[in-house]
Backbone atoms as SQL, in Angstrom:
CREATE TABLE atoms (id INTEGER PRIMARY KEY, chain TEXT, resi INTEGER, resn TEXT, atom TEXT, x REAL, y REAL, z REAL);
INSERT INTO atoms VALUES
  (1, 'A', 1, 'MET', 'N', -28.734, 202.754, -216.846),
  (2, 'A', 1, 'MET', 'CA', -27.983, 203.698, -216.058),
  (3, 'A', 1, 'MET', 'C', -26.505, 203.352, -216.150),
  (4, 'A', 2, 'SER', 'N', -25.665, 204.340, -216.179),
  (5, 'A', 2, 'SER', 'CA', -24.240, 204.049, -216.157),
  (6, 'A', 2, 'SER', 'C', -23.513, 205.162, -215.440),
  (7, 'A', 3, 'ILE', 'N', -22.326, 204.875, -215.044),
  (8, 'A', 3, 'ILE', 'CA', -21.510, 205.847, -214.328),
  (9, 'A', 3, 'ILE', 'C', -20.967, 206.860, -215.316),
  (10, 'A', 4, 'ALA', 'N', -20.895, 208.109, -214.896),
  (11, 'A', 4, 'ALA', 'CA', -20.346, 209.158, -215.756),
  (12, 'A', 4, 'ALA', 'C', -18.900, 208.840, -216.090),
  (13, 'A', 5, 'LEU', 'N', -18.460, 209.350, -217.216),
  (14, 'A', 5, 'LEU', 'CA', -17.080, 209.100, -217.642),
  (15, 'A', 5, 'LEU', 'C', -16.106, 209.620, -216.600),
  (16, 'A', 6, 'LEU', 'N', -15.032, 208.880, -216.427),
  (17, 'A', 6, 'LEU', 'CA', -14.005, 209.277, -215.474),
  (18, 'A', 6, 'LEU', 'C', -13.075, 210.300, -216.119),
  (19, 'A', 7, 'ALA', 'N', -12.894, 211.420, -215.469),
  (20, 'A', 7, 'ALA', 'CA', -11.972, 212.427, -215.979),
  (21, 'A', 7, 'ALA', 'C', -10.557, 211.963, -215.686),
  (22, 'A', 8, 'ILE', 'N', -9.829, 211.694, -216.735),
  (23, 'A', 8, 'ILE', 'CA', -8.445, 211.224, -216.678),
  (24, 'A', 8, 'ILE', 'C', -8.323, 209.945, -215.843),
  (25, 'A', 9, 'GLY', 'N', -9.429, 209.252, -215.643),
  (26, 'A', 9, 'GLY', 'CA', -9.394, 207.975, -214.938),
  (27, 'A', 9, 'GLY', 'C', -9.137, 208.072, -213.457),
  (28, 'A', 10, 'LEU', 'N', -9.120, 209.276, -212.910),
  (29, 'A', 10, 'LEU', 'CA', -8.797, 209.421, -211.492),
  (30, 'A', 10, 'LEU', 'C', -9.892, 210.122, -210.705),
  (31, 'A', 11, 'ALA', 'N', -11.070, 210.243, -211.256),
  (32, 'A', 11, 'ALA', 'CA', -12.157, 210.921, -210.555),
  (33, 'A', 11, 'ALA', 'C', -12.564, 210.113, -209.338),
  (34, 'A', 12, 'ALA', 'N', -13.020, 210.807, -208.308),
  (35, 'A', 12, 'ALA', 'CA', -13.471, 210.134, -207.094),
  (36, 'A', 12, 'ALA', 'C', -14.839, 210.666, -206.714),
  (37, 'A', 13, 'CYS', 'N', -15.641, 209.820, -206.046),
  (38, 'A', 13, 'CYS', 'CA', -16.948, 210.233, -205.568),
  (39, 'A', 13, 'CYS', 'C', -16.789, 210.792, -204.165),
  (40, 'A', 14, 'SER', 'N', -17.638, 211.748, -203.824),
  (41, 'A', 14, 'SER', 'CA', -17.684, 212.239, -202.457),
  (42, 'A', 14, 'SER', 'C', -19.067, 212.796, -202.219),
  (43, 'A', 15, 'ASP', 'N', -19.401, 213.084, -200.968),
  (44, 'A', 15, 'ASP', 'CA', -20.686, 213.696, -200.682),
  (45, 'A', 15, 'ASP', 'C', -20.474, 214.889, -199.770),
  (46, 'A', 16, 'ASN', 'N', -21.540, 215.570, -199.438),
  (47, 'A', 16, 'ASN', 'CA', -21.449, 216.775, -198.626),
  (48, 'A', 16, 'ASN', 'C', -21.212, 216.487, -197.163),
  (49, 'A', 17, 'ASN', 'N', -21.261, 215.247, -196.739),
  (50, 'A', 17, 'ASN', 'CA', -21.049, 214.888, -195.348),
  (51, 'A', 17, 'ASN', 'C', -19.613, 214.486, -195.074),
  (52, 'A', 18, 'ASN', 'N', -18.714, 214.784, -195.994),
  (53, 'A', 18, 'ASN', 'CA', -17.303, 214.451, -195.858),
  (54, 'A', 18, 'ASN', 'C', -17.060, 212.960, -195.704),
  (55, 'A', 19, 'ALA', 'N', -17.903, 212.158, -196.338),
  (56, 'A', 19, 'ALA', 'CA', -17.696, 210.715, -196.320),
  (57, 'A', 19, 'ALA', 'C', -16.404, 210.404, -197.062),
  (58, 'A', 20, 'VAL', 'N', -15.824, 209.292, -196.748),
  (59, 'A', 20, 'VAL', 'CA', -14.603, 208.878, -197.415),
  (60, 'A', 20, 'VAL', 'C', -14.879, 208.735, -198.902),
  (61, 'A', 21, 'ALA', 'N', -14.057, 209.366, -199.715),
  (62, 'A', 21, 'ALA', 'CA', -14.218, 209.259, -201.165),
  (63, 'A', 21, 'ALA', 'C', -13.562, 207.974, -201.643),
  (64, 'A', 22, 'ILE', 'N', -14.263, 207.245, -202.494),
  (65, 'A', 22, 'ILE', 'CA', -13.734, 206.010, -203.056),
  (66, 'A', 22, 'ILE', 'C', -13.473, 206.249, -204.525),
  (67, 'A', 23, 'PRO', 'N', -12.229, 206.156, -204.962),
  (68, 'A', 23, 'PRO', 'CA', -11.965, 206.323, -206.391),
  (69, 'A', 23, 'PRO', 'C', -12.754, 205.299, -207.190),
  (70, 'A', 24, 'LEU', 'N', -13.442, 205.753, -208.240),
  (71, 'A', 24, 'LEU', 'CA', -14.280, 204.857, -209.030),
  (72, 'A', 24, 'LEU', 'C', -13.516, 203.665, -209.585),
  (73, 'A', 25, 'GLN', 'N', -12.245, 203.851, -209.922),
  (74, 'A', 25, 'GLN', 'CA', -11.499, 202.739, -210.511),
  (75, 'A', 25, 'GLN', 'C', -11.215, 201.631, -209.501),
  (76, 'A', 26, 'THR', 'N', -11.409, 201.870, -208.195),
  (77, 'A', 26, 'THR', 'CA', -11.170, 200.811, -207.213),
  (78, 'A', 26, 'THR', 'C', -12.421, 200.002, -206.899),
  (79, 'A', 27, 'ILE', 'N', -13.582, 200.454, -207.335),
  (80, 'A', 27, 'ILE', 'CA', -14.827, 199.749, -207.027),
  (81, 'A', 27, 'ILE', 'C', -15.004, 198.483, -207.866),
  (82, 'A', 28, 'PRO', 'N', -14.855, 198.539, -209.189),
  (83, 'A', 28, 'PRO', 'CA', -15.090, 197.325, -209.981),
  (84, 'A', 28, 'PRO', 'C', -14.225, 196.146, -209.534),
  (85, 'A', 29, 'GLY', 'N', -14.801, 194.961, -209.623),
  (86, 'A', 29, 'GLY', 'CA', -14.095, 193.744, -209.254),
  (87, 'A', 29, 'GLY', 'C', -15.064, 192.692, -208.771),
  (88, 'A', 30, 'ASP', 'N', -14.520, 191.566, -208.340),
  (89, 'A', 30, 'ASP', 'CA', -15.317, 190.450, -207.842),
  (90, 'A', 30, 'ASP', 'C', -15.314, 190.456, -206.329),
  (91, 'A', 31, 'TYR', 'N', -16.498, 190.354, -205.756),
  (92, 'A', 31, 'TYR', 'CA', -16.692, 190.348, -204.309),
  (93, 'A', 31, 'TYR', 'C', -17.308, 189.005, -203.914),
  (94, 'A', 32, 'VAL', 'N', -16.662, 188.307, -202.993),
  (95, 'A', 32, 'VAL', 'CA', -17.093, 186.977, -202.579),
  (96, 'A', 32, 'VAL', 'C', -17.844, 187.093, -201.255),
  (97, 'A', 33, 'LEU', 'N', -19.040, 186.507, -201.198),
  (98, 'A', 33, 'LEU', 'CA', -19.852, 186.562, -199.983),
  (99, 'A', 33, 'LEU', 'C', -19.169, 185.798, -198.854),
  (100, 'A', 34, 'GLN', 'N', -19.042, 186.461, -197.707),
  (101, 'A', 34, 'GLN', 'CA', -18.437, 185.858, -196.520),
  (102, 'A', 34, 'GLN', 'C', -19.485, 185.481, -195.476),
  (103, 'A', 35, 'THR', 'N', -20.426, 186.419, -195.228),
  (104, 'A', 35, 'THR', 'CA', -21.472, 186.150, -194.237),
  (105, 'A', 35, 'THR', 'C', -22.811, 186.652, -194.732),
  (106, 'A', 36, 'LEU', 'N', -23.848, 186.002, -194.265),
  (107, 'A', 36, 'LEU', 'CA', -25.223, 186.373, -194.546),
  (108, 'A', 36, 'LEU', 'C', -25.915, 186.459, -193.196),
  (109, 'A', 37, 'ASN', 'N', -26.362, 187.652, -192.824),
  (110, 'A', 37, 'ASN', 'CA', -26.932, 187.906, -191.494),
  (111, 'A', 37, 'ASN', 'C', -25.982, 187.446, -190.380),
  (112, 'A', 38, 'GLY', 'N', -24.685, 187.609, -190.607),
  (113, 'A', 38, 'GLY', 'CA', -23.680, 187.275, -189.606),
  (114, 'A', 38, 'GLY', 'C', -23.229, 185.828, -189.608),
  (115, 'A', 39, 'SER', 'N', -23.851, 184.980, -190.415),
  (116, 'A', 39, 'SER', 'CA', -23.490, 183.559, -190.473),
  (117, 'A', 39, 'SER', 'C', -22.685, 183.264, -191.732),
  (118, 'A', 40, 'PRO', 'N', -21.635, 182.443, -191.607),
  (119, 'A', 40, 'PRO', 'CA', -20.837, 182.089, -192.789),
  (120, 'A', 40, 'PRO', 'C', -21.600, 181.130, -193.703),
  (121, 'A', 41, 'LEU', 'N', -21.124, 181.029, -194.932),
  (122, 'A', 41, 'LEU', 'CA', -21.682, 180.034, -195.851),
  (123, 'A', 41, 'LEU', 'C', -21.163, 178.657, -195.495),
  (124, 'A', 42, 'PRO', 'N', -21.886, 177.599, -195.738),
  (125, 'A', 42, 'PRO', 'CA', -23.201, 177.585, -196.363),
  (126, 'A', 42, 'PRO', 'C', -24.276, 178.138, -195.419),
  (127, 'A', 43, 'PHE', 'N', -25.296, 178.765, -196.014),
  (128, 'A', 43, 'PHE', 'CA', -26.389, 179.366, -195.267),
  (129, 'A', 43, 'PHE', 'C', -27.694, 178.766, -195.763),
  (130, 'A', 44, 'THR', 'N', -28.499, 178.262, -194.838),
  (131, 'A', 44, 'THR', 'CA', -29.784, 177.666, -195.206),
  (132, 'A', 44, 'THR', 'C', -30.912, 178.642, -194.885),
  (133, 'A', 45, 'PHE', 'N', -31.689, 178.970, -195.912),
  (134, 'A', 45, 'PHE', 'CA', -32.838, 179.856, -195.763),
  (135, 'A', 45, 'PHE', 'C', -34.015, 179.095, -195.159),
  (136, 'A', 46, 'SER', 'N', -35.025, 179.843, -194.733),
  (137, 'A', 46, 'SER', 'CA', -36.193, 179.229, -194.093),
  (138, 'A', 46, 'SER', 'C', -36.940, 178.271, -195.019),
  (139, 'A', 47, 'ASP', 'N', -36.778, 178.437, -196.347),
  (140, 'A', 47, 'ASP', 'CA', -37.454, 177.531, -197.282),
  (141, 'A', 47, 'ASP', 'C', -36.655, 176.260, -197.557),
  (142, 'A', 48, 'GLY', 'N', -35.493, 176.097, -196.865),
  (143, 'A', 48, 'GLY', 'CA', -34.686, 174.897, -197.004),
  (144, 'A', 48, 'GLY', 'C', -33.586, 174.979, -198.048),
  (145, 'A', 49, 'VAL', 'N', -33.547, 176.051, -198.850),
  (146, 'A', 49, 'VAL', 'CA', -32.504, 176.220, -199.858),
  (147, 'A', 49, 'VAL', 'C', -31.208, 176.642, -199.161),
  (148, 'A', 50, 'THR', 'N', -30.103, 175.955, -199.513),
  (149, 'A', 50, 'THR', 'CA', -28.805, 176.248, -198.903),
  (150, 'A', 50, 'THR', 'C', -27.893, 176.923, -199.922),
  (151, 'A', 51, 'LEU', 'N', -27.506, 178.149, -199.622),
  (152, 'A', 51, 'LEU', 'CA', -26.579, 178.903, -200.460),
  (153, 'A', 51, 'LEU', 'C', -25.163, 178.473, -200.121),
  (154, 'A', 52, 'THR', 'N', -24.410, 178.035, -201.139),
  (155, 'A', 52, 'THR', 'CA', -23.039, 177.573, -200.904),
  (156, 'A', 52, 'THR', 'C', -21.986, 178.560, -201.367),
  (157, 'A', 53, 'SER', 'N', -22.320, 179.400, -202.364),
  (158, 'A', 53, 'SER', 'CA', -21.376, 180.440, -202.789),
  (159, 'A', 53, 'SER', 'C', -22.128, 181.556, -203.486),
  (160, 'A', 54, 'ASP', 'N', -21.525, 182.746, -203.445),
  (161, 'A', 54, 'ASP', 'CA', -22.145, 183.922, -204.033),
  (162, 'A', 54, 'ASP', 'C', -21.024, 184.885, -204.405),
  (163, 'A', 55, 'VAL', 'N', -20.929, 185.245, -205.683),
  (164, 'A', 55, 'VAL', 'CA', -19.915, 186.193, -206.141),
  (165, 'A', 55, 'VAL', 'C', -20.619, 187.340, -206.849),
  (166, 'A', 56, 'LEU', 'N', -20.396, 188.544, -206.356),
  (167, 'A', 56, 'LEU', 'CA', -20.930, 189.765, -206.935),
  (168, 'A', 56, 'LEU', 'C', -19.827, 190.401, -207.769),
  (169, 'A', 57, 'SER', 'N', -20.053, 190.540, -209.072),
  (170, 'A', 57, 'SER', 'CA', -19.051, 191.106, -209.981),
  (171, 'A', 57, 'SER', 'C', -19.511, 192.481, -210.445),
  (172, 'A', 58, 'LEU', 'N', -18.839, 193.521, -209.942),
  (173, 'A', 58, 'LEU', 'CA', -19.139, 194.895, -210.327),
  (174, 'A', 58, 'LEU', 'C', -18.222, 195.276, -211.480),
  (175, 'A', 59, 'ALA', 'N', -18.814, 195.626, -212.612),
  (176, 'A', 59, 'ALA', 'CA', -18.034, 195.935, -213.810),
  (177, 'A', 59, 'ALA', 'C', -17.873, 197.435, -213.994),
  (178, 'A', 60, 'ASP', 'N', -16.817, 197.809, -214.718),
  (179, 'A', 60, 'ASP', 'CA', -16.666, 199.191, -215.152),
  (180, 'A', 60, 'ASP', 'C', -17.920, 199.564, -215.931),
  (181, 'A', 61, 'GLY', 'N', -18.327, 200.794, -215.835),
  (182, 'A', 61, 'GLY', 'CA', -19.497, 201.222, -216.595),
  (183, 'A', 61, 'GLY', 'C', -20.795, 201.086, -215.840),
  (184, 'A', 62, 'GLY', 'N', -20.761, 200.525, -214.624),
  (185, 'A', 62, 'GLY', 'CA', -21.941, 200.491, -213.787),
  (186, 'A', 62, 'GLY', 'C', -22.881, 199.322, -213.958),
  (187, 'A', 63, 'THR', 'N', -22.402, 198.198, -214.492),
  (188, 'A', 63, 'THR', 'CA', -23.244, 197.004, -214.564),
  (189, 'A', 63, 'THR', 'C', -22.701, 195.968, -213.574),
  (190, 'A', 64, 'PHE', 'N', -23.533, 194.984, -213.255),
  (191, 'A', 64, 'PHE', 'CA', -23.071, 193.912, -212.378),
  (192, 'A', 64, 'PHE', 'C', -23.733, 192.607, -212.747),
  (193, 'A', 65, 'SER', 'N', -23.095, 191.518, -212.298),
  (194, 'A', 65, 'SER', 'CA', -23.724, 190.202, -212.315),
  (195, 'A', 65, 'SER', 'C', -23.417, 189.568, -210.962),
  (196, 'A', 66, 'GLU', 'N', -24.344, 188.766, -210.495),
  (197, 'A', 66, 'GLU', 'CA', -24.159, 188.059, -209.226),
  (198, 'A', 66, 'GLU', 'C', -24.465, 186.592, -209.475),
  (199, 'A', 67, 'THR', 'N', -23.482, 185.735, -209.191),
  (200, 'A', 67, 'THR', 'CA', -23.623, 184.304, -209.421),
  (201, 'A', 67, 'THR', 'C', -23.748, 183.595, -208.081),
  (202, 'A', 68, 'MET', 'N', -24.897, 182.960, -207.876),
  (203, 'A', 68, 'MET', 'CA', -25.194, 182.284, -206.614),
  (204, 'A', 68, 'MET', 'C', -25.352, 180.796, -206.870),
  (205, 'A', 69, 'LYS', 'N', -24.669, 179.983, -206.075),
  (206, 'A', 69, 'LYS', 'CA', -24.771, 178.522, -206.196),
  (207, 'A', 69, 'LYS', 'C', -25.413, 177.976, -204.939),
  (208, 'A', 70, 'VAL', 'N', -26.293, 176.978, -205.142),
  (209, 'A', 70, 'VAL', 'CA', -26.978, 176.348, -204.022),
  (210, 'A', 70, 'VAL', 'C', -26.582, 174.881, -203.934),
  (211, 'A', 71, 'ALA', 'N', -26.863, 174.290, -202.774),
  (212, 'A', 71, 'ALA', 'CA', -26.378, 172.936, -202.467),
  (213, 'A', 71, 'ALA', 'C', -26.846, 171.859, -203.443),
  (214, 'A', 72, 'ASP', 'N', -28.002, 172.028, -204.056),
  (215, 'A', 72, 'ASP', 'CA', -28.492, 170.993, -204.976),
  (216, 'A', 72, 'ASP', 'C', -27.867, 171.090, -206.368),
  (217, 'A', 73, 'GLY', 'N', -26.884, 171.998, -206.536),
  (218, 'A', 73, 'GLY', 'CA', -26.161, 172.108, -207.796),
  (219, 'A', 73, 'GLY', 'C', -26.652, 173.191, -208.736),
  (220, 'A', 74, 'ARG', 'N', -27.782, 173.814, -208.418),
  (221, 'A', 74, 'ARG', 'CA', -28.292, 174.877, -209.284),
  (222, 'A', 74, 'ARG', 'C', -27.448, 176.143, -209.136),
  (223, 'A', 75, 'THR', 'N', -27.385, 176.916, -210.219),
  (224, 'A', 75, 'THR', 'CA', -26.707, 178.204, -210.226),
  (225, 'A', 75, 'THR', 'C', -27.695, 179.255, -210.711),
  (226, 'A', 76, 'PHE', 'N', -27.729, 180.377, -210.015),
  (227, 'A', 76, 'PHE', 'CA', -28.594, 181.488, -210.382),
  (228, 'A', 76, 'PHE', 'C', -27.719, 182.696, -210.671),
  (229, 'A', 77, 'VAL', 'N', -28.068, 183.440, -211.721),
  (230, 'A', 77, 'VAL', 'CA', -27.321, 184.648, -212.069),
  (231, 'A', 77, 'VAL', 'C', -28.290, 185.816, -212.168),
  (232, 'A', 78, 'ASP', 'N', -28.055, 186.837, -211.359),
  (233, 'A', 78, 'ASP', 'CA', -28.816, 188.076, -211.424),
  (234, 'A', 78, 'ASP', 'C', -27.932, 189.132, -212.069),
  (235, 'A', 79, 'THR', 'N', -28.547, 190.072, -212.760),
  (236, 'A', 79, 'THR', 'CA', -27.806, 191.160, -213.384),
  (237, 'A', 79, 'THR', 'C', -28.516, 192.480, -213.112),
  (238, 'A', 80, 'GLY', 'N', -27.761, 193.559, -213.287),
  (239, 'A', 80, 'GLY', 'CA', -28.350, 194.874, -213.087),
  (240, 'A', 80, 'GLY', 'C', -27.312, 195.966, -213.201),
  (241, 'A', 81, 'VAL', 'N', -27.584, 197.073, -212.513),
  (242, 'A', 81, 'VAL', 'CA', -26.721, 198.245, -212.592),
  (243, 'A', 81, 'VAL', 'C', -26.376, 198.743, -211.194),
  (244, 'A', 82, 'TRP', 'N', -25.284, 199.511, -211.112),
  (245, 'A', 82, 'TRP', 'CA', -24.871, 200.100, -209.840),
  (246, 'A', 82, 'TRP', 'C', -24.344, 201.510, -210.071),
  (247, 'A', 83, 'THR', 'N', -24.491, 202.339, -209.027),
  (248, 'A', 83, 'THR', 'CA', -23.923, 203.677, -209.012),
  (249, 'A', 83, 'THR', 'C', -23.282, 203.877, -207.645),
  (250, 'A', 84, 'SER', 'N', -22.436, 204.899, -207.533),
  (251, 'A', 84, 'SER', 'CA', -21.807, 205.165, -206.242),
  (252, 'A', 84, 'SER', 'C', -21.860, 206.639, -205.909),
  (253, 'A', 85, 'SER', 'N', -21.897, 206.916, -204.610),
  (254, 'A', 85, 'SER', 'CA', -21.836, 208.271, -204.076),
  (255, 'A', 85, 'SER', 'C', -21.117, 208.180, -202.740),
  (256, 'A', 86, 'GLY', 'N', -19.920, 208.743, -202.672),
  (257, 'A', 86, 'GLY', 'CA', -19.123, 208.581, -201.463),
  (258, 'A', 86, 'GLY', 'C', -18.788, 207.118, -201.275),
  (259, 'A', 87, 'SER', 'N', -19.043, 206.582, -200.105),
  (260, 'A', 87, 'SER', 'CA', -18.756, 205.170, -199.843),
  (261, 'A', 87, 'SER', 'C', -19.997, 204.295, -199.988),
  (262, 'A', 88, 'THR', 'N', -21.069, 204.867, -200.515),
  (263, 'A', 88, 'THR', 'CA', -22.334, 204.141, -200.668),
  (264, 'A', 88, 'THR', 'C', -22.585, 203.774, -202.121),
  (265, 'A', 89, 'LEU', 'N', -22.961, 202.527, -202.328),
  (266, 'A', 89, 'LEU', 'CA', -23.351, 202.064, -203.656),
  (267, 'A', 89, 'LEU', 'C', -24.853, 201.807, -203.646),
  (268, 'A', 90, 'THR', 'N', -25.495, 202.130, -204.745),
  (269, 'A', 90, 'THR', 'CA', -26.894, 201.782, -204.955),
  (270, 'A', 90, 'THR', 'C', -26.902, 200.749, -206.064),
  (271, 'A', 91, 'ILE', 'N', -27.454, 199.573, -205.757),
  (272, 'A', 91, 'ILE', 'CA', -27.425, 198.444, -206.673),
  (273, 'A', 91, 'ILE', 'C', -28.862, 198.075, -207.040),
  (274, 'A', 92, 'THR', 'N', -29.149, 198.107, -208.330),
  (275, 'A', 92, 'THR', 'CA', -30.484, 197.739, -208.810),
  (276, 'A', 92, 'THR', 'C', -30.394, 196.381, -209.485),
  (277, 'A', 93, 'ASP', 'N', -31.013, 195.395, -208.843),
  (278, 'A', 93, 'ASP', 'CA', -31.048, 194.034, -209.369),
  (279, 'A', 93, 'ASP', 'C', -32.225, 193.948, -210.330),
  (280, 'A', 94, 'GLU', 'N', -31.930, 194.013, -211.626),
  (281, 'A', 94, 'GLU', 'CA', -32.983, 194.000, -212.631),
  (282, 'A', 94, 'GLU', 'C', -33.610, 192.623, -212.797),
  (283, 'A', 95, 'THR', 'N', -32.895, 191.571, -212.433),
  (284, 'A', 95, 'THR', 'CA', -33.440, 190.212, -212.512),
  (285, 'A', 95, 'THR', 'C', -34.490, 189.997, -211.427),
  (286, 'A', 96, 'ALA', 'N', -34.155, 190.368, -210.201),
  (287, 'A', 96, 'ALA', 'CA', -35.058, 190.159, -209.064),
  (288, 'A', 96, 'ALA', 'C', -36.071, 191.287, -208.902),
  (289, 'A', 97, 'GLY', 'N', -35.763, 192.470, -209.480),
  (290, 'A', 97, 'GLY', 'CA', -36.719, 193.567, -209.444),
  (291, 'A', 97, 'GLY', 'C', -36.700, 194.405, -208.179),
  (292, 'A', 98, 'PHE', 'N', -35.525, 194.631, -207.587),
  (293, 'A', 98, 'PHE', 'CA', -35.452, 195.507, -206.422),
  (294, 'A', 98, 'PHE', 'C', -34.103, 196.219, -206.387),
  (295, 'A', 99, 'THR', 'N', -34.043, 197.250, -205.554),
  (296, 'A', 99, 'THR', 'CA', -32.830, 198.040, -205.367),
  (297, 'A', 99, 'THR', 'C', -32.396, 197.933, -203.918),
  (298, 'A', 100, 'TYR', 'N', -31.087, 197.846, -203.698),
  (299, 'A', 100, 'TYR', 'CA', -30.555, 197.824, -202.339),
  (300, 'A', 100, 'TYR', 'C', -29.315, 198.697, -202.273),
  (301, 'A', 101, 'THR', 'N', -28.863, 198.966, -201.057),
  (302, 'A', 101, 'THR', 'CA', -27.675, 199.792, -200.875),
  (303, 'A', 101, 'THR', 'C', -26.554, 198.953, -200.292),
  (304, 'A', 102, 'ALA', 'N', -25.347, 199.448, -200.493),
  (305, 'A', 102, 'ALA', 'CA', -24.169, 198.792, -199.932),
  (306, 'A', 102, 'ALA', 'C', -23.168, 199.875, -199.557),
  (307, 'A', 103, 'THR', 'N', -22.343, 199.578, -198.568),
  (308, 'A', 103, 'THR', 'CA', -21.250, 200.471, -198.225),
  (309, 'A', 103, 'THR', 'C', -19.954, 199.733, -198.500),
  (310, 'A', 104, 'LEU', 'N', -18.969, 200.488, -198.951),
  (311, 'A', 104, 'LEU', 'CA', -17.677, 199.909, -199.277),
  (312, 'A', 104, 'LEU', 'C', -16.627, 200.554, -198.399),
  (313, 'A', 105, 'SER', 'N', -15.890, 199.714, -197.672),
  (314, 'A', 105, 'SER', 'CA', -14.806, 200.172, -196.814),
  (315, 'A', 105, 'SER', 'C', -13.597, 199.291, -197.105),
  (316, 'A', 106, 'GLY', 'N', -12.640, 199.845, -197.831),
  (317, 'A', 106, 'GLY', 'CA', -11.489, 199.048, -198.245),
  (318, 'A', 106, 'GLY', 'C', -11.943, 197.964, -199.198),
  (319, 'A', 107, 'THR', 'N', -11.743, 196.711, -198.813),
  (320, 'A', 107, 'THR', 'CA', -12.154, 195.591, -199.656),
  (321, 'A', 107, 'THR', 'C', -13.432, 194.916, -199.154),
  (322, 'A', 108, 'VAL', 'N', -14.101, 195.533, -198.176),
  (323, 'A', 108, 'VAL', 'CA', -15.316, 194.953, -197.590),
  (324, 'A', 108, 'VAL', 'C', -16.545, 195.710, -198.082),
  (325, 'A', 109, 'LEU', 'N', -17.458, 194.974, -198.701),
  (326, 'A', 109, 'LEU', 'CA', -18.715, 195.530, -199.175),
  (327, 'A', 109, 'LEU', 'C', -19.834, 194.938, -198.325),
  (328, 'A', 110, 'LYS', 'N', -20.603, 195.810, -197.677),
  (329, 'A', 110, 'LYS', 'CA', -21.713, 195.367, -196.817),
  (330, 'A', 110, 'LYS', 'C', -23.019, 195.802, -197.467),
  (331, 'A', 111, 'ALA', 'N', -23.804, 194.825, -197.907),
  (332, 'A', 111, 'ALA', 'CA', -25.067, 195.082, -198.598),
  (333, 'A', 111, 'ALA', 'C', -26.238, 194.911, -197.639),
  (334, 'A', 112, 'THR', 'N', -27.173, 195.855, -197.694),
  (335, 'A', 112, 'THR', 'CA', -28.387, 195.791, -196.889),
  (336, 'A', 112, 'THR', 'C', -29.581, 195.768, -197.831),
  (337, 'A', 113, 'PHE', 'N', -30.368, 194.710, -197.737),
  (338, 'A', 113, 'PHE', 'CA', -31.480, 194.495, -198.642),
  (339, 'A', 113, 'PHE', 'C', -32.777, 195.037, -198.061),
  (340, 'A', 114, 'PRO', 'N', -33.778, 195.307, -198.906),
  (341, 'A', 114, 'PRO', 'CA', -35.054, 195.858, -198.431),
  (342, 'A', 114, 'PRO', 'C', -35.727, 195.009, -197.350),
  (343, 'A', 115, 'ASN', 'N', -35.504, 193.698, -197.367),
  (344, 'A', 115, 'ASN', 'CA', -36.130, 192.816, -196.367),
  (345, 'A', 115, 'ASN', 'C', -35.316, 192.724, -195.075),
  (346, 'A', 116, 'GLY', 'N', -34.219, 193.507, -194.972),
  (347, 'A', 116, 'GLY', 'CA', -33.405, 193.515, -193.764),
  (348, 'A', 116, 'GLY', 'C', -32.206, 192.593, -193.801),
  (349, 'A', 117, 'LEU', 'N', -32.109, 191.753, -194.808),
  (350, 'A', 117, 'LEU', 'CA', -30.995, 190.836, -194.966),
  (351, 'A', 117, 'LEU', 'C', -29.693, 191.630, -195.116),
  (352, 'A', 118, 'ILE', 'N', -28.623, 191.166, -194.466),
  (353, 'A', 118, 'ILE', 'CA', -27.330, 191.825, -194.575),
  (354, 'A', 118, 'ILE', 'C', -26.299, 190.815, -195.068),
  (355, 'A', 119, 'GLU', 'N', -25.617, 191.182, -196.149),
  (356, 'A', 119, 'GLU', 'CA', -24.569, 190.330, -196.714),
  (357, 'A', 119, 'GLU', 'C', -23.247, 191.088, -196.671),
  (358, 'A', 120, 'VAL', 'N', -22.186, 190.388, -196.277),
  (359, 'A', 120, 'VAL', 'CA', -20.852, 190.984, -196.250),
  (360, 'A', 120, 'VAL', 'C', -19.970, 190.253, -197.239),
  (361, 'A', 121, 'PHE', 'N', -19.418, 190.993, -198.190),
  (362, 'A', 121, 'PHE', 'CA', -18.568, 190.466, -199.241),
  (363, 'A', 121, 'PHE', 'C', -17.149, 190.981, -199.051),
  (364, 'A', 122, 'HIS', 'N', -16.163, 190.221, -199.496),
  (365, 'A', 122, 'HIS', 'CA', -14.766, 190.668, -199.538),
  (366, 'A', 122, 'HIS', 'C', -14.305, 190.637, -200.990),
  (367, 'A', 123, 'LYS', 'N', -13.606, 191.701, -201.384),
  (368, 'A', 123, 'LYS', 'CA', -13.093, 191.772, -202.759),
  (369, 'A', 123, 'LYS', 'C', -11.955, 190.810, -202.942),
  (370, 'A', 124, 'LYS', 'N', -11.968, 190.074, -204.081),
  (371, 'A', 124, 'LYS', 'CA', -10.887, 189.138, -204.409),
  (372, 'A', 124, 'LYS', 'C', -9.607, 189.892, -204.649);
């Protein structure tokens, strides 16, 4: 999946509910995780794994990579695709095998996962 070509590079997404339109050229970039379920990093999951950093990189053309580092030194990278409609992004994590939604307001991206997890990222 990929985003349709930008007409003169200034096309913007919008929906029928008069949601704020986000110009497509402002979406791509690196987003750094600030909170997970309202708690700052480091965040320890119920299985004992502690997430120390997480960067979501949204690329032009509708692809992404997400680099997550944990306390024991391991690094995990997920990849996939994204699309946008108004202020809502649909992100399909092809590595993990699920799709989630996110809303973008200025430089703040709030992702809501199928299991109820909420992550808040800030654009670098």
